[in-house]
N, C-alpha and C positions, 0 to 999 in steps of 0.2 A: 722550377726557378730561371731560367732564363727563358723557355718557355713564357712563363708569365706576366714575366713584363714585356717581351714580347709581344707577345697579345694585346695589353696594357700598352702600350707604343700604336698602334694601328690605329685602337680604340682611340687614344687622344689626339694621332693625326686627321683620323674621320670626325669628329666635333669643332673640331677647331677650322678644318677645312669648313664641314656647316656653315659656323660662325660666321667667316669669314667674308661667307655668301652676300654677308648681308651690308657689303661694301656704298660710298655713292660717290666715286667716282665716276663719270661716265663714259666723258671719252678718255679717259686713256687705255695707249694702248697694251696694258695690260691688269688694270687694278682693275679693281672687282666694282659692278654693276646695281645699282640697287632696282631690278629689272631679274625677272623669275630664270635662272637662262633658260637654250632653249630646251627643252626637255627630247626631239633627239627622233621621237617615234615618230617620226617626218609622212603623212597618209599620204601618200601618192596616186590614187586615186580619183578625186577630186575632177570633176572636170578642167582643161585649162591647162599649158602645159609651158613652163620659165621660157626664158628665154634660153637655150642652150642644154637644153634636150631636146630640140627637133632633128635630131640632124646624126648618121650611121648609120651601116647599117646592122648591129647586133642585136640578138634577139632575149627578149626576158630566160631568167637562168628557169633548167629548169628543177632543180633543188633552192629556193629562193636560202637566204642566209640573213641569221640575226648579227650584225657588225658592229661591238659598241668601240668610239674613238671622245679619250679625252683630250682638253689643250687650257691652254689660260691665256684664250686672246681674251680681250676688254670685248663694250658686248655692244662695237658699231660691229662687231665682224659676226653675230650673229643670223642673222639677213639671209649672210649670206651661205652658209654654211647649212643652214635649212635648208634652203635653195640648192643648194649642190645633195644633195640628198635628194630631197625629191625627185631631180632630175634622173639623179645614179641609180633609184629605186625603178619611177618609167622607165629605161631603159635597158633593166635589168636581174631586177625583178628582186633585188636583197635590198634590205634595212639597215638604214643608219641609228644610229641611238646619240645622240651628241650629246658631252658629259661634260660643264664646264668647268672649273679650281678653279679658284682668286691665285693669280702668280709668287703672291707669299706664301704662301703653304705650298705651291707646287710639288717644286724639286720634294719635298718632306712629303707630299705626297703619293707619290713615285714610287719613292723608297719604301717605304708602308707595303701597298698595294703589292711589288716584287713579292714582297719576305712573304707574307702572305699566301704567294698567286694567286689573285684578284683578282690583275690589274687586265688591262678594256685590253683588248684587241687591235688596235693599231694610239699609236701615240705622238702627239703633235708634238713637237717641239720637246723639252729637254735642257741639259748640259746636247752641248754645239758638239765636246767628246762623251760619242756610248760606246768606248772599248770595251770599258771596266759593262755596262749591261751585256754587251755584246756578249766577253769574255764570261761573264757570271749565263750564259746559254739564255739569259733573260730578252732577247730578238736577235729574230734571222738578218739569216746578210743574201742583201737584194739583185746583188749585181750577176751573182749565175741569171736570175726574173729577166735581167738587158738584153738579153737579147733574145726572147720570147717574143712573139707575135702579140699584139693591141692588140683585142675587138673592138677599137674603138678604130682605129687608124690604119689594119691595115698593113702594120709592119715593121720591124721591131722595134719594142718602146727603147731603145737608148736614140732613138732617133730621133720623137721626139723634142727633144730635147737642146736650146744653143751650147754653139761650141763650147767647151770646154765648165759648161757649170758640172759638169757629172764628174769629169776630172779631179774635178778642185772636190770635190764633194767623196772620191774616194780615197780609204786605209789605204796604202802603198803600202806598206808592212806586207810579206810575204804570211800568208797568204791575202791575194785582196781584197778588201771587203770595201760593202757599201752600205752604212747603217739605217742610213733613213733615204728619201730622196726629197731633194728639195725642192718648194710650193714657190716661190716669191721669189726674186735679188733684193737684198738687202740690205739697206747702205743707210747710214746714220748724217746729216746733217745739221748745219748751220743753221739755222727760222732767225728773218730777225723782220723789224716791227720797220717796213715799209715809211709808216708816218712818225716817226717817233729819231730818224733818218732826214727825214725830209725837216726838220725842230734843230737837227743838231749839227747842219750844214754838211755828211755826210749823204754822198750824191752815192758810193756804191759798197756793196758789203768785204769789207775787211779781207781777209787774202790769205797772208804768214800771219804768223803770233804777234811779233812791230803791231799789223796794223790793226790783230783787235783789242793790245791793248789800247791801246792811240780811241776808238773806240770807242769799248769801252765805261775808259775818265773822260769817255766828254758826253757820254750816257750819263754819268750819276754825278758831273756836274751837273747839269742843267734838270738830279734832278730825280732819274729814270734810275731804277739795278739794267745795270752795265752788261748783265752775262746773270737770268736764274739756273735754271741746276738744281737738284736735291743729293744728298749723298746722304739716305737713311738707308739705303739700302746701293752696291757695290755694281751700278752695272751704269752711272749716269755719265757720270768725272770717268766709267771705266771709254764709257765711245770712246769721250777727249784721250785720257789715258792710251788706248787702242791705236790712235795714228800715232802722238808724238813715237809710243815704243818701237814705228817699221821705222820713224828717220833716225832714233839715233841711232840703230842695231843697225842700219844700213851700210857703212862701209868696212861691218864685222864679218857679212855676204856669207865670202868668203872663207875664210874661218872658220863657221862654225853651222856654215850647209854641206855633213859630211859624209850622214852616215848613208842617205840617202838625196845624193844631189838634183833634189828639184825647184832651187830656185828660192824655197822656202825655209824654212826654221822650227820643225819640229819637237813634238816636245821630248822625244829618247835622245834628240842634239840638245836639248837645252843641259838634257843630263849632265852630259857627257861634254860642256863647256865647262859645268859646275865641278866637275875632278879631274876638267886638267886649268882648273884656280881664275877664268876667261872673268869669273864674276863675284866682283870681291867691294867690297865697305871705300874703296879709292874711283873702284869705274864709274868714269865721267859719265856716261852711259844711264847711271843710277846719277851722279845730283842732278845732272840737267834736270832730268826730271822731275827729280824734286822741288828745285828752283821753276820751271812753270811753270807747274799746279798752286807756287805761294804766289807765283808776283800773279797767280788769277787771282786769289782773293777777296781782295779788298772788291773786287768788282760784279762778288758772285752775290746772289738775298739775302737776307738774313735769317741766321740759324739752321746755314742747309745744310747741312752737318744732321740735323733730326729731321726736314725737310722731308715732301714725301713728293702725291702730285700737284702741288701746294707748283714745285717748277710750273709746269702748264699752267695751271691755272692766273702767276700771272702775267704771261705771256700775250696769257686769247684777251687778259684783260688789260693788257696796252699798259703796263708797270714795270715790262722786261723791256730791252730794246734788243735779247737775242737773247740765242738759248738753243741746244742743241738737242733733238727732233728726229726720229728717223721717220725712210720715204713709207708709214703711213698711215703720219699726220693728214696731207692733204682726204685723207679719206676721215678721220677722226674731225678734222672742220669743217668740211660737207657733211657730213650728220650731228656734228651740234651744233651750225647756225650757229657757227662763231662770227662775231665780226669784224676777228682784228683782217688788217692787211699786211700778206705778212709775205717772204719773197725765201727761196730756198738758194743755199753757195755750201759749192765744196767746206770742210771744216780744213781753220786754218791750218797750213801746213808750220815747219816748223823752220826759216831763214835761216844765211847766214847774219843779216844784221843783229840777230838775237841771239844769236847760238855760234859759237865752232863748228855745229857739229849738226846746222842743219844747212839748209839747202837753197842755191841760187830759183829754184823753181820744184814746182811742185808733182808731185805721183803722181801718174793718172795709172789707177791701178782697176788691173783686171776681172773682174771680182763673179765667185764663180759660187757653188750653189751651198749651201749648206747640207746637213744630210740631221732634215725637222721631219719628215712623220717616218713613221719605221713600227714593221709592224712586228707584232711581240711573238713569241716562241709555242708562245700558249693557245693564238691564234689559228699557230699549225697543229698540237697537237688534237686543236677540239674539231679539225676540217677547218678551217674560214681561208686555208693562205689561198684557196684559189680567186673564194668573192675580196679576200683582200686585195691582195695583190689589183685584178681590176676595178674595185675602190679607187687608189696610187695613180693605177692610168688614167683613170677618169677624169683627176684632176687634171691631169699633165695634157688630158687634149682637150684641142684648139679649137677645136668645137662646141667643148662640155665643160669641164671641172675650169679649167684654167682662160676661159674668154669665161666664164661666170669673176671669177677674182680679182680680172681685171678691170670690168666691166661696174663690179659691185663695190670692186676695197679702194679701187686705183693701185692698187703693185704690179708691180718692176712683173714680168713674166718672163719663167725660165721658158717655157717654150719656144718653142717655131708656130710663129703665119699668124702670132699673134698681138693685134697691136697699141702698144705702149700708147699708156691714155696724157694727156698733153699737160697736163701737172705735175709728174717725176720725168718733160724732161731733159726741167733742167741735170737734174741728176745723171739723166743719162749718155749727157752729153762732156761726163764729167767721163765716165770707162776709156782705160784706158788697154796694154799692157803689160803690167806690171805688174807683181805681185808684191802683195804687203806679209815684214813680217811679223808672228804673229807671235808678240815674247810672255811665254808663260812658265820659267822658271820658277813664278812661287804662287803659279797651279797642279805644283805636284800630287800634292794632296787637300785635301776638301782642311783639313785645319790648316791649312800654311795657310794656304787663299783667304779662311779669314781673316788667320791675324796681319796678316796682309793690310786689306782692307781693314778692321780694325788703327791698329795702327796709324792710317793713314788719316785716315778722320782720325786721327789726337793730332797727328801735325799739323795736320788746318784750321782743328782749335788749336794752337799755342800752347802743346802740352807735347808737345815735344824738339828738339830742334834736328837738320838735317840727317846731324847724321843720329843722332840717338837714334829718327826710322830707320835709316839705312843698316846700321850695326847692327839694329834687333832682329832685323828680317836674312843679312847675314849669318849674326850668330846660328839658325840652325839649317842656314839651307844645304850645307851638307847631309844635314840629316834625313831630312828631306828626299833631297834627290840618291843618294839611299838605299832609302825604301821601297820608289816610284822602278829602281832597275833594279829591285829584287824583286818585283809584283810583277816586272816586264824584263826574264828574260830574250825576249826574245825578242828586244835593241838593242842587243848583243852590243853593247856601251862597254865593254871588259878589252871587246877584241877592237877597237880604236886608243885604247888604254896604253900595248903595246910597242 
């Protein structure tokens, strides 16, 4: 009976994915487009060659392989990926078949594919923490391959990357593991409408939460949306939350960073903090977080809790003074021929004028890479590991894929000797040497993360008080922390409780 249920789950999710491919948002980073997804069966035998494909001394492979790669990036990125696949085939003889799956269905789709044993050779994206995939035997550890020489650079692969990029993508719990390679430095930033700012008498973007609230009020009083956002999925407000949590918990870093003292607080250390009673319904960090997001809600677009990609449209159409978006937005703006006159600034930081837990100045974070493109264990079992490694190394070749990514998509490079696009320079100017604290105590299990997200929706909708929102989270916190600790004996949390 379980087998039948599993098969029906896979079929249902596959049908859902196929249905999702008919979405209509063209300009979003991860929304579904209404154009057909790239075939991926790129013909590299046509006359001529694309930029980035005419350098290097490598020769075509003696035994060409066909690789499959699945991803969820929006329609704006497809031509660049096809261009890379064509250039890669010209250099190596290997074919890469690209498969697009809409972001809304992506995680469920991947899980179904893994369970059915029909996963792609290469997976782009997925959860930021891929440790569960590795533990299940679904993906391979790329760290040992970093010492190997890349056929494209004739140097150890690890030497291709900018300092700090790989270090921040490695799971340092012994034995150290690298679940995937970074392919871009991704940041989230404040985007503001310069024309609206001029009309309301604002000469520069807000630097602090205090200033953000003041500018948003001016915009609203002038008939504009102060800040467009969406909360029908749990990542847009989550971008703002990530920045806030970094400031709220920074004062307690020494008390939290105790298992692997690396200047960050990892999930095992959050589990330890729960067991030590450091996170309660009275924690000022939780109370301040709830206050900030509630204070901002009067300036959000109407229906933000159910809105999806409309938040981008409101900004692009000149109806919203400010929004949050990623470092990929300049490419969307160009590809979509958008007319909005925008500027880029860092996310306003939590300041002392607004909160006792705030800071006098912003943190300038060291931007590390995310383990974003993984090779599945299935690819290795099928004898495709070397070809898959070559594909990833081509992505990080400064004269190959890395150059194409920067030139075509305006993405911030992770490799040396690639010029960053001018459009993203204001983002790069905010990079520094400090580490951002990641708060994951509400993400021990997917069920817990979903409960947090839905409770936050109700809170922002006025259906829960702050105490009810926080109290509901705390009520189950021990249970989820215990389950995570039991699932991960390698954390050795109990040893730190003695």
